[in-house]
C-alpha positions as CSV (number, residue, x, y, z in Angstrom):
1,M,14.7,1.8,46.2
2,A,17.0,3.6,49.6
3,E,15.3,7.2,50.5
4,Q,18.0,9.2,49.2
5,P,19.6,11.9,52.2
6,D,19.0,15.4,50.8
7,T,22.3,16.5,51.0
8,I,23.0,14.1,47.8
9,A,22.9,17.0,44.7
10,N,23.7,14.1,42.2
11,T,20.2,12.7,42.1
12,A,21.0,10.6,38.6
13,Q,23.8,9.4,40.1
14,F,23.0,8.8,43.2
15,E,19.8,6.5,41.4
16,Y,21.8,4.5,39.1
17,W,24.3,3.6,41.7
18,N,21.4,2.5,44.3
19,A,18.5,1.0,41.7
20,T,20.5,-2.4,40.0
21,A,24.0,-1.2,39.2
22,G,25.4,-1.6,43.0
23,D,23.7,-4.7,43.6
24,K,25.2,-6.3,40.4
25,W,28.4,-4.3,41.9
26,T,28.5,-6.2,45.4
27,E,27.3,-9.5,44.0
28,N,30.8,-9.3,42.7
29,Q,32.9,-7.5,44.8
30,K,35.6,-10.6,44.9
31,V,36.2,-10.5,40.7
32,S,36.8,-7.1,40.5
33,D,38.7,-6.4,43.2
34,R,41.0,-9.5,42.0
35,L,40.4,-7.6,38.4
36,L,41.6,-4.0,39.9
37,S,44.4,-5.8,42.3
38,T,47.1,-4.8,40.3
39,L,46.4,-1.0,39.9
40,A,45.4,-0.8,43.6
41,E,48.8,-1.9,44.8
42,R,49.9,1.0,42.2
43,L,48.2,2.8,43.7
44,F,49.1,2.8,47.5
45,Q,52.1,3.1,45.6
46,H,51.8,6.5,45.0
47,A,49.6,6.8,47.7
48,A,51.7,6.6,50.5
49,I,49.6,6.4,53.5
50,Q,51.5,6.9,57.1
51,P,50.6,5.6,60.1
52,G,48.6,8.2,62.5
53,E,46.9,9.7,59.6
54,M,43.4,10.3,58.3
55,V,42.5,9.3,54.7
56,M,39.0,9.6,53.2
57,D,38.2,6.3,50.8
58,I,36.2,8.4,47.7
59,G,33.8,5.9,46.1
60,C,34.7,3.4,48.7
61,G,32.3,1.0,47.4
62,T,32.9,-2.8,48.3
63,G,35.3,-1.2,50.5
64,A,38.7,-2.9,49.3
65,T,40.1,0.1,49.0
66,A,39.1,1.5,52.1
67,L,40.3,-1.9,54.0
68,F,43.4,-0.7,53.1
69,A,44.2,2.5,54.2
70,A,42.4,1.3,57.7
71,R,45.0,-1.0,58.4
72,A,48.0,1.7,57.3
73,V,46.5,3.4,59.0
74,G,46.4,1.3,62.2
75,P,44.9,2.1,65.7
76,D,46.6,5.9,65.6
77,G,45.3,6.7,62.5
78,G,41.0,7.0,60.7
79,V,39.1,5.8,58.1
80,L,36.3,8.0,55.9
81,G,35.1,6.0,52.8
82,I,32.2,7.8,51.2
83,D,30.4,6.3,48.1
84,L,26.1,6.7,47.1
85,S,25.7,2.2,47.6
86,H,23.5,1.7,50.0
87,A,24.2,-2.0,48.8
88,M,27.6,-1.7,48.6
89,L,28.9,0.1,51.7
90,G,27.1,-2.9,53.6
91,L,29.0,-5.1,52.3
92,A,31.8,-2.9,52.7
93,R,30.3,-2.9,56.6
94,T,30.5,-6.4,57.0
95,R,33.8,-7.1,55.1
96,A,35.7,-4.4,57.9
97,E,33.5,-6.0,61.1
98,A,34.9,-9.9,60.3
99,G,38.5,-8.2,58.8
100,G,38.6,-6.1,62.0
101,E,39.4,-3.0,60.6
102,A,35.6,-1.7,62.2
103,A,37.2,-0.1,64.8
104,N,39.1,3.0,62.9
105,L,37.0,3.0,59.6
106,V,34.0,4.2,59.0
107,L,31.6,4.8,55.8
108,E,28.6,6.6,54.7
109,I,25.9,7.3,52.0
110,A,27.8,11.3,51.1
111,D,28.0,12.3,48.1
112,A,31.1,14.3,47.7
113,Q,30.5,17.4,45.6
114,S,28.4,18.7,48.5
115,H,28.6,16.5,51.5
116,A,29.3,19.0,54.3
117,F,33.0,17.7,55.9
118,A,34.9,18.5,58.9
119,Q,36.6,20.9,57.4
120,G,40.7,20.9,57.8
121,T,41.0,17.2,58.8
122,F,42.2,14.6,56.5
123,D,45.4,13.7,55.1
124,L,45.1,12.3,51.8
125,L,42.5,11.4,49.7
126,Q,42.6,8.4,47.5
127,S,40.3,6.9,45.1
128,R,39.9,4.4,43.1
129,F,37.7,5.1,39.7
130,G,35.6,7.2,42.4
131,V,36.0,10.2,40.7
132,M,34.4,10.2,37.4
133,F,30.9,9.7,38.5
134,F,30.7,14.1,39.5
135,D,27.8,16.2,38.4
136,D,29.4,19.1,38.7
137,P,33.3,18.1,39.2
138,T,34.7,21.5,39.7
139,A,32.8,21.5,43.1
140,A,33.4,17.7,43.8
141,F,37.1,18.6,44.5
142,A,36.6,22.4,45.9
143,N,33.6,21.0,48.4
144,L,36.5,17.9,49.0
145,L,39.1,20.1,49.0
146,G,38.3,22.5,52.1
147,A,38.1,18.7,53.9
148,L,42.1,17.7,53.2
149,R,44.4,20.0,55.9
150,P,46.8,22.1,54.4
151,G,49.2,21.2,53.1
152,G,47.3,17.2,52.2
153,R,47.1,16.1,49.2
154,L,44.8,14.3,46.6
155,C,46.0,10.4,45.3
156,F,43.7,8.8,42.8
157,V,43.6,5.9,39.4
158,C,41.4,7.0,37.0
159,W,40.8,5.2,33.2
160,G,43.1,6.8,30.1
161,P,41.4,6.7,26.7
162,L,38.3,4.2,25.4
163,A,41.2,3.1,22.4
164,K,43.5,2.0,24.7
165,N,41.5,0.1,26.9
166,P,40.9,-3.6,25.9
167,W,38.1,-4.2,29.1
168,F,35.7,-1.8,28.0
169,K,36.5,-1.3,23.8
170,I,35.6,-4.6,22.5
171,P,32.1,-4.6,25.1
172,R,31.2,-1.5,23.9
173,D,32.7,-2.5,19.7
174,A,30.9,-5.6,20.1
175,A,27.2,-4.1,21.5
176,V,28.0,-1.3,18.3
177,K,28.0,-3.9,15.5
178,F,24.1,-4.9,16.3
179,L,22.6,-1.9,18.0
180,G,24.5,0.5,16.3
181,P,26.1,3.3,18.8
182,P,25.2,5.1,21.4
183,K,23.5,8.4,21.9
184,A,26.4,11.0,21.9
185,A,27.6,12.2,25.5
186,P,28.3,15.9,26.1
187,P,32.1,16.1,26.1
188,H,33.6,15.0,30.1
189,A,30.2,13.5,31.1
190,P,30.1,11.6,34.4
191,G,30.9,8.7,34.0
192,P,33.9,5.4,33.3
193,L,35.9,7.3,30.6
194,A,35.0,11.2,32.1
195,F,38.5,11.9,32.9
196,S,40.6,10.1,30.3
197,D,41.9,13.5,28.6
198,T,44.5,14.6,31.4
199,D,44.5,18.4,30.2
200,Y,41.1,18.2,31.8
201,V,41.2,17.6,34.9
202,D,44.3,19.0,35.4
203,R,42.1,22.1,34.5
204,I,39.3,20.8,37.3
205,L,41.9,20.7,39.8
206,S,43.2,23.7,39.4
207,A,40.0,25.5,39.5
208,A,38.9,23.7,42.6
209,G,42.3,25.5,43.9
210,F,44.7,22.0,44.5
211,A,48.4,23.0,43.6
212,E,50.9,20.6,42.7
213,I,49.1,18.6,40.1
214,Q,50.8,15.2,38.6
215,I,49.2,13.3,36.3
216,N,51.2,9.8,36.1
217,T,49.7,8.4,32.5
218,E,51.0,4.7,32.9
219,A,50.2,0.4,31.2
220,S,49.0,-1.7,34.0
221,E,46.8,-4.5,33.4
222,L,43.6,-6.0,34.8
223,V,43.2,-9.6,36.2
224,P,39.9,-10.7,34.2
225,P,38.0,-14.4,35.5
226,S,39.9,-17.3,34.0
227,T,37.8,-18.1,31.4
228,V,36.6,-15.8,28.6
229,A,33.7,-17.7,28.7
230,D,32.9,-15.8,32.3
231,A,34.6,-12.3,30.9
232,A,32.1,-11.9,27.9
233,T,29.8,-12.7,31.0
234,G,30.8,-9.9,33.1
235,A,30.4,-8.0,30.4
236,L,26.8,-8.2,29.4
237,S,26.5,-7.6,33.5
238,R,27.9,-4.3,34.1
239,G,30.2,-2.0,31.7
240,P,29.0,-0.3,28.8
241,A,27.4,-3.5,26.1
242,A,24.6,-4.5,30.0
243,R,24.1,0.0,29.6
244,M,22.9,-0.8,25.8
245,I,21.8,-4.2,25.9
246,G,19.7,-2.2,28.6
247,V,18.4,1.1,27.1
248,H,17.6,-2.0,23.6
249,K,16.3,-4.4,25.0
250,P,17.3,-7.3,22.1
251,P,16.0,-10.2,21.7
252,P,17.9,-13.1,23.4
253,E,19.5,-14.2,20.0
254,T,20.7,-10.5,19.3
255,V,22.3,-11.0,23.4
256,A,24.4,-14.4,22.1
257,A,25.4,-12.8,19.6
258,I,27.1,-9.8,20.9
259,R,28.5,-12.6,24.0
260,A,30.0,-14.4,21.4
261,E,32.0,-11.2,19.6
262,I,32.6,-10.7,23.3
263,E,34.1,-13.6,23.6
264,R,36.3,-13.4,20.4
265,G,37.4,-10.0,21.2
266,L,39.2,-11.6,24.0
267,S,40.2,-14.8,23.5
268,P,44.0,-13.1,22.3
269,Y,44.5,-12.3,26.3
270,Y,43.2,-16.2,27.5
271,V,46.4,-17.8,25.7
272,T,48.0,-19.0,28.8
273,D,46.8,-19.8,32.5
274,N,47.4,-16.4,33.5
275,P,45.0,-14.3,31.0
276,R,46.3,-10.5,31.6
277,V,44.4,-7.3,29.9
278,P,46.6,-4.1,29.4
279,A,45.3,-1.6,30.9
280,Y,45.9,2.3,30.5
281,L,45.6,4.5,33.0
282,H,46.0,8.4,35.5
283,F,47.2,8.4,38.3
284,V,46.3,12.2,39.8
285,L,48.2,13.9,43.0
286,A,48.0,16.7,44.0
287,R,48.3,18.9,47.1
288,R,46.0,21.9,49.2
289,P,47.6,25.4,49.3
290,E,50.0,25.3,52.8
C-alpha cells in the first residue's frame, strides 16, 4: 500500500482507496466516466466555470471533471485536483499529459479535512461524488471554505436516497437476499449515500460557514454498460454487492446466484439498444460569504 502522508486525517478512507478500490476504479475508468456522463454535464451547467477562474476539484479520481475544468478555465486559469488514491491520480496525470491539460492542472494527494490549502485562492470548489466520504464533514467543509475567495462558490453532486437509485439498490438487494443484511452503519456514515438526506447536507454546510445554500434534487439517467452481463460484472467488482461479498467471502455458487439476481433486476432497463438507468441526485450549490 502507498505510504500515507502525515496530513491525512481520514485514515480509513486513505487505506480503502489505496488498497484495491483505487485500482478497480482505475481499471474501469472508461466505464465509469460513460456511466456518469449525463449527470456530469448537468454538474458543469450548475458550476458555470468561467475562463480564467481557479477551480478545485474535490475527489477528482481518474480526472474526468478536473480535465473538463482545466479546459474550461483556459490558459489564464488553473485547476487543483485532489484525491486520496495514488492509482487514480496516476491515471489522471497520464490523461492530462496526453490531452494537453497538464499545463494548468495540478493533481495532489490531499485530505480535504486537514490539508493546508492556500487561503482565499479559489473561485469554485466542484465535485462529482467526491465529498460524501469525509470522516468529519463539517470540519472538511470548513477547511474547504477557507480555500475559497469571498463570494466564491461550491458546487457538487451527490446521490439521493437508495430507494430511488436502482443502480445501487438492485445489487444491494441481490446481495442481501443471499448473504443477509449488512451490519448497520451509523446514520450518515461515510459512503456513497451519506448525503442522501438534504436536511443533513444543509446543516453541515451551514455549520461550516457556507451561505446561499441551494439543493436542487433532479431525476437523471446513468449510461450503463451495453449488456446486462457487463453491468452485473461491474456490480460484483464495485459498489454495495461487491463490499458485502468481500466481507462474507461466499462460495462461487452463491456469487453466481447474486450475479443472476442482479441481471434479473437490471434487465428491465435493457429493453432497447441504448439502455439507461434512472438516477435521483442532489446538485448542491453554496457560497462563501463576502
